[in-house]
C-alpha positions as semicolon CSV with decimal commas, in nm:
position;residue;x (nm);y (nm);z (nm)
1;X;-0,079;-2,452;1,275
2;X;-0,354;-2,252;1,124
3;X;-0,357;-2,477;0,810
4;X;-0,474;-2,761;1,031
5;X;-0,795;-2,583;1,154
6;X;-0,967;-2,638;0,815
7;X;-1,072;-2,280;0,725
8;X;-0,933;-2,218;0,384
9;X;-0,918;-1,837;0,442
10;X;-0,723;-1,873;0,768
11;X;-0,371;-1,988;0,670
12;X;-0,019;-1,974;0,789
13;X;0,065;-1,827;0,449
14;X;-0,184;-1,549;0,505
15;X;-0,024;-1,463;0,837
16;X;0,333;-1,444;0,697
17;X;0,220;-1,219;0,403
18;X;0,014;-0,981;0,622
19;X;0,066;-0,612;0,548
20;X;-0,107;-0,302;0,433
21;X;-0,037;-0,402;0,068
22;X;-0,117;-0,772;0,093
23;X;-0,434;-0,882;-0,096
24;X;-0,777;-0,873;0,061
25;X;-0,823;-1,229;0,161
26;X;-1,209;-1,209;0,215
27;X;-1,515;-0,990;0,207
28;X;-1,861;-1,084;0,338
29;X;-2,147;-0,877;0,203
30;X;-2,489;-0,898;0,375
31;X;-2,729;-0,847;0,105
32;X;-3,046;-0,842;0,306
33;X;-3,206;-0,881;0,639
34;X;-3,524;-1,079;0,505
35;X;-3,550;-1,446;0,579
36;X;-3,811;-1,707;0,536
37;X;-3,697;-1,876;0,868
38;X;-3,752;-1,754;1,225
39;X;-3,454;-1,921;1,409
40;X;-3,479;-1,851;1,776
41;X;-3,124;-1,786;1,814
42;X;-3,071;-1,565;1,515
43;X;-2,906;-1,215;1,586
44;X;-3,018;-1,061;1,280
45;X;-2,918;-0,683;1,220
46;X;-2,887;-0,445;1,520
47;X;-2,774;-0,149;1,320
48;X;-3,107;-0,043;1,139
49;X;-3,028;0,316;1,260
50;X;-2,758;0,307;0,999
51;X;-2,975;0,167;0,739
52;X;-2,798;-0,160;0,730
53;X;-3,109;-0,373;0,743
54;X;-3,241;-0,263;0,403
55;X;-3,188;-0,462;0,080
56;X;-2,875;-0,361;-0,089
57;X;-2,926;-0,218;-0,441
58;X;-2,729;-0,451;-0,685
59;X;-2,529;-0,153;-0,814
60;X;-2,399;-0,081;-0,467
61;X;-2,320;-0,442;-0,403
62;X;-2,115;-0,458;-0,729
63;X;-1,931;-0,130;-0,656
64;X;-1,848;-0,255;-0,296
65;X;-1,715;-0,585;-0,452
66;X;-1,518;-0,395;-0,713
67;X;-1,329;-0,189;-0,425
68;X;-1,214;-0,501;-0,291
69;X;-1,131;-0,674;-0,632
70;X;-0,909;-0,370;-0,712
71;X;-0,733;-0,461;-0,384
72;X;-0,671;-0,826;-0,481
73;X;-0,973;-0,994;-0,331
74;X;-0,949;-1,371;-0,307
75;X;-1,262;-1,484;-0,134
76;X;-1,612;-1,342;-0,117
77;X;-1,918;-1,461;0,090
78;X;-2,285;-1,341;0,023
79;X;-2,500;-1,377;0,338
80;X;-2,800;-1,190;0,507
81;X;-3,078;-1,252;0,611
82;X;-3,120;-1,527;0,352
83;X;-2,921;-1,440;0,028
84;X;-3,122;-1,664;-0,193
85;X;-3,421;-1,426;-0,145
86;X;-3,210;-1,156;-0,318
87;X;-3,305;-1,138;-0,673
88;X;-2,966;-1,032;-0,807
89;X;-2,774;-1,296;-0,631
90;X;-2,667;-1,500;-0,948
91;X;-2,560;-1,179;-1,131
92;X;-2,337;-1,096;-0,837
93;X;-2,184;-1,432;-0,835
94;X;-2,113;-1,405;-1,219
95;X;-1,961;-1,078;-1,163
96;X;-1,711;-1,202;-0,912
97;X;-1,639;-1,513;-1,122
98;X;-1,566;-1,291;-1,427
99;X;-1,339;-1,074;-1,231
100;X;-1,127;-1,361;-1,099
101;X;-1,232;-1,411;-0,739
102;X;-1,116;-1,759;-0,642
103;X;-1,372;-1,865;-0,383
104;X;-1,739;-1,739;-0,407
105;X;-1,939;-1,858;-0,105
106;X;-2,315;-1,843;-0,022
107;X;-2,443;-1,874;0,335
108;X;-2,795;-2,014;0,313
109;X;-3,063;-2,186;0,521
110;X;-3,091;-2,450;0,255
111;X;-3,452;-2,402;0,176
112;X;-3,463;-2,247;-0,179
113;X;-3,557;-2,434;-0,482
114;X;-3,323;-2,671;-0,609
115;X;-3,302;-2,496;-0,939
116;X;-3,180;-2,180;-0,780
117;X;-2,879;-2,366;-0,622
118;X;-2,814;-2,530;-0,960
119;X;-2,788;-2,177;-1,116
120;X;-2,567;-2,065;-0,850
121;X;-2,342;-2,341;-0,911
122;X;-2,340;-2,287;-1,279
123;X;-2,282;-1,912;-1,219
124;X;-1,957;-1,976;-0,994
125;X;-2,039;-2,058;-0,644
126;X;-1,778;-2,311;-0,503
127;X;-1,866;-2,296;-0,127
128;X;-2,202;-2,324;0,046
129;X;-2,249;-2,290;0,412
130;X;-2,590;-2,431;0,520
131;X;-2,754;-2,427;0,858
132;X;-2,864;-2,772;0,990
133;X;-2,925;-2,786;1,364
134;X;-3,100;-3,123;1,416
135;X;-3,112;-3,470;1,276
136;X;-3,492;-3,495;1,271
137;X;-3,767;-3,282;1,157
138;X;-3,932;-3,230;1,497
139;X;-3,619;-3,039;1,630
140;X;-3,525;-2,911;1,288
141;X;-3,862;-2,736;1,274
142;X;-3,812;-2,588;1,616
143;X;-3,466;-2,457;1,539
144;X;-3,589;-2,291;1,207
145;X;-3,884;-2,153;1,364
146;X;-4,100;-2,281;1,070
147;X;-4,269;-2,615;0,984
148;X;-4,209;-2,833;0,685
149;X;-3,876;-2,724;0,553
150;X;-3,624;-2,969;0,710
151;X;-3,653;-3,246;0,449
152;X;-3,612;-2,988;0,175
153;X;-3,295;-2,862;0,361
154;X;-3,159;-3,207;0,392
155;X;-3,212;-3,289;0,031
156;X;-3,047;-2,972;-0,092
157;X;-2,745;-3,030;0,150
158;X;-2,692;-3,396;0,015
159;X;-2,715;-3,252;-0,347
160;X;-2,484;-2,964;-0,304
161;X;-2,227;-3,183;-0,118
162;X;-2,209;-3,415;-0,421
163;X;-2,141;-3,088;-0,628
164;X;-1,888;-2,878;-0,439
165;X;-1,756;-2,780;-0,092
166;X;-2,033;-2,760;0,152
167;X;-2,002;-2,708;0,532
168;X;-2,282;-2,726;0,788
169;X;-2,330;-2,470;1,050
170;X;-2,496;-2,643;1,369
171;X;-2,602;-2,401;1,633
172;X;-2,669;-2,559;1,963
173;X;-2,934;-2,481;2,228
174;X;-3,033;-2,660;2,538
175;X;-3,312;-2,843;2,342
176;X;-3,070;-2,998;2,101
177;X;-2,763;-3,060;2,335
178;X;-2,884;-3,407;2,425
179;X;-2,887;-3,523;2,057
180;X;-2,557;-3,323;1,969
181;X;-2,343;-3,642;1,885
182;X;-2,646;-3,788;1,686
183;X;-2,682;-3,449;1,505
184;X;-2,302;-3,461;1,402
185;X;-2,326;-3,825;1,283
186;X;-2,630;-3,743;1,069
187;X;-2,464;-3,431;0,918
188;X;-2,161;-3,619;0,823
189;X;-2,361;-3,888;0,651
190;X;-2,481;-3,625;0,407
191;X;-2,150;-3,598;0,246
192;X;-2,035;-3,259;0,361
193;X;-1,682;-3,139;0,376
194;X;-1,706;-2,996;0,736
195;X;-1,930;-2,916;1,024
196;X;-1,895;-2,601;1,239
197;X;-2,057;-2,655;1,576
198;X;-2,116;-2,358;1,813
199;X;-2,338;-2,277;2,102
200;X;-2,597;-2,012;2,042
201;X;-2,470;-1,660;2,143
202;X;-2,737;-1,615;2,394
203;X;-2,646;-1,943;2,563
204;X;-2,268;-1,960;2,492
205;X;-2,156;-2,267;2,680
206;X;-1,887;-2,524;2,633
207;X;-2,045;-2,834;2,472
208;X;-2,022;-3,166;2,606
209;X;-2,129;-3,523;2,502
210;X;-1,885;-3,542;2,218
211;X;-1,622;-3,772;2,353
212;X;-1,821;-4,057;2,161
213;X;-1,740;-3,916;1,829
214;X;-1,481;-4,162;1,652
215;X;-1,177;-4,064;1,471
216;X;-1,327;-4,179;1,129
217;X;-1,566;-3,875;1,179
218;X;-1,330;-3,625;1,332
219;X;-1,046;-3,693;1,064
220;X;-1,293;-3,636;0,785
221;X;-1,392;-3,298;0,915
222;X;-1,092;-3,086;1,029
223;X;-1,303;-2,775;1,168
224;X;-1,515;-3,026;1,364
225;X;-1,205;-3,200;1,497
226;X;-1,059;-2,862;1,578
227;X;-1,360;-2,738;1,792
228;X;-1,431;-3,078;1,950
229;X;-1,077;-3,094;2,088
230;X;-1,144;-2,733;2,236
231;X;-1,448;-2,859;2,411
232;X;-1,277;-3,153;2,550
233;X;-1,017;-2,910;2,690
234;X;-1,305;-2,699;2,831
235;X;-1,232;-2,410;2,583
236;X;-1,546;-2,231;2,468
237;X;-1,585;-2,114;2,099
238;X;-1,620;-1,758;2,208
239;X;-1,418;-1,533;2,444
240;X;-1,073;-1,368;2,452
241;X;-0,854;-1,468;2,740
242;X;-0,612;-1,246;2,929
243;X;-0,298;-1,392;2,734
244;X;-0,463;-1,358;2,397
245;X;-0,372;-1,103;2,153
246;X;-0,535;-0,755;2,216
247;X;-0,511;-0,652;1,857
248;X;-0,726;-0,779;1,578
249;X;-0,489;-0,839;1,282
250;X;-0,772;-1,021;1,082
251;X;-0,940;-0,683;1,016
252;X;-0,665;-0,554;0,807
253;X;-0,734;-0,786;0,503
254;X;-1,092;-0,915;0,591
255;X;-1,420;-0,703;0,578
256;X;-1,780;-0,725;0,648
257;X;-2,010;-0,484;0,459
258;X;-2,380;-0,409;0,525
259;X;-2,554;-0,124;0,359
260;X;-2,307;0,159;0,320
261;X;-2,099;0,069;0,605
262;X;-1,796;-0,168;0,660
263;X;-1,772;-0,318;1,003
264;X;-1,490;-0,511;1,192
265;X;-1,663;-0,855;1,162
266;X;-2,004;-1,004;1,126
267;X;-2,020;-1,079;1,509
268;X;-1,942;-0,705;1,574
269;X;-2,230;-0,610;1,353
270;X;-2,491;-0,853;1,471
271;X;-2,398;-0,760;1,837
272;X;-2,467;-0,396;1,763
273;X;-2,112;-0,271;1,734
274;X;-2,014;0,055;1,562
275;X;-1,902;0,032;1,193
276;X;-1,547;0,141;1,113
277;X;-1,649;0,369;0,850
278;X;-1,836;0,411;0,514
279;X;-1,767;0,194;0,197
280;X;-1,527;0,370;-0,022
281;X;-1,170;0,368;-0,144
282;X;-1,028;0,455;0,216
283;X;-1,175;0,137;0,357
284;X;-0,852;-0,045;0,353
285;X;-0,652;0,239;0,536
286;X;-0,947;0,270;0,794
287;X;-0,935;-0,087;0,877
288;X;-0,561;-0,098;0,936
289;X;-0,585;0,214;1,157
290;X;-0,864;0,035;1,347
291;X;-0,648;-0,275;1,397
292;X;-0,364;-0,058;1,523
293;X;-0,554;0,134;1,759
294;X;-0,845;-0,066;1,874
295;X;-0,773;-0,275;2,200
296;X;-0,992;-0,585;2,178
297;X;-0,964;-0,652;2,547
298;X;-1,141;-0,312;2,615
299;X;-1,417;-0,388;2,367
300;X;-1,698;-0,593;2,556
301;X;-1,806;-0,728;2,216
302;X;-1,471;-0,849;2,115
303;X;-1,397;-0,968;2,472
304;X;-1,709;-1,173;2,515
305;X;-1,768;-1,301;2,149
306;X;-1,451;-1,337;1,945
307;X;-1,438;-1,675;1,791
308;X;-1,162;-1,927;1,868
309;X;-1,049;-1,941;1,508
310;X;-1,007;-1,568;1,493
311;X;-0,833;-1,565;1,811
312;X;-0,597;-1,815;1,719
313;X;-0,520;-1,634;1,385
314;X;-0,456;-1,309;1,578
315;X;-0,211;-1,492;1,823
316;X;-0,044;-1,636;1,536
317;X;-0,033;-1,299;1,357
318;X;0,106;-1,144;1,671
319;X;0,378;-1,404;1,698
320;X;0,485;-1,326;1,340
321;X;0,533;-0,941;1,386
């Protein structure tokens, strides 16, 4: 059951309603490529040749959002780079709220001034995804690539978790693997709704050492439980297997935009994949055609990097056809 995974955008109802006229469930807009952290695992942008790495003008961002809102957009996510460095972020959030978008999410490294996060809450953000890769400043600084920010990030996570839905994104490298269970315990203590653990794309391993996590932690965080169960079954976060769907149904009502281009997904973008087309009124039709014609088993980016949640969604969609 997709409803049991914990991602509110990936539901059984969405699968059963999937069609060329179903609402757009989600759009992620990468507003900028600038960031005040230098995380060693960050994939950044790999599409500078298509002017995707430049900061998106706010007029262009609003125009893109309105294309999707006109198609029934339910959920939007602002990311980057670090979107809190984007001057017009609060204005974009207010625009989405005014136009009836149900879920407005921001992916952040958690280092911004508390006042900005408070303004974002007031503007309408009801979902924050914040990176926290370690349970102490020593390793936290190494994973962030900067010094002195770990305590600020932790304090902001604790505050935001008391106000709204917050998930922690926890990327794992060999240096943090020995303390992974301790990192999870600490993240849970901050009061967050969920924890998304994943090995860095450059390393991409099945993670161990999670058998000691008690049910009281796993039952509190459904995404964490979903992923830990996969690791215990020796299933990796990434990678399409031979019996998985060779079609991406998710792309039909889910979009990622950077610059003037829309991409299959954020992973495809960050791994240097080609966009589906330019932002415009034809986006939905172009995405549906891509879904029908594109064999993900023949695409090395999809084959190697597609995430478990997306694979399970596409398998469920295939079964519902």
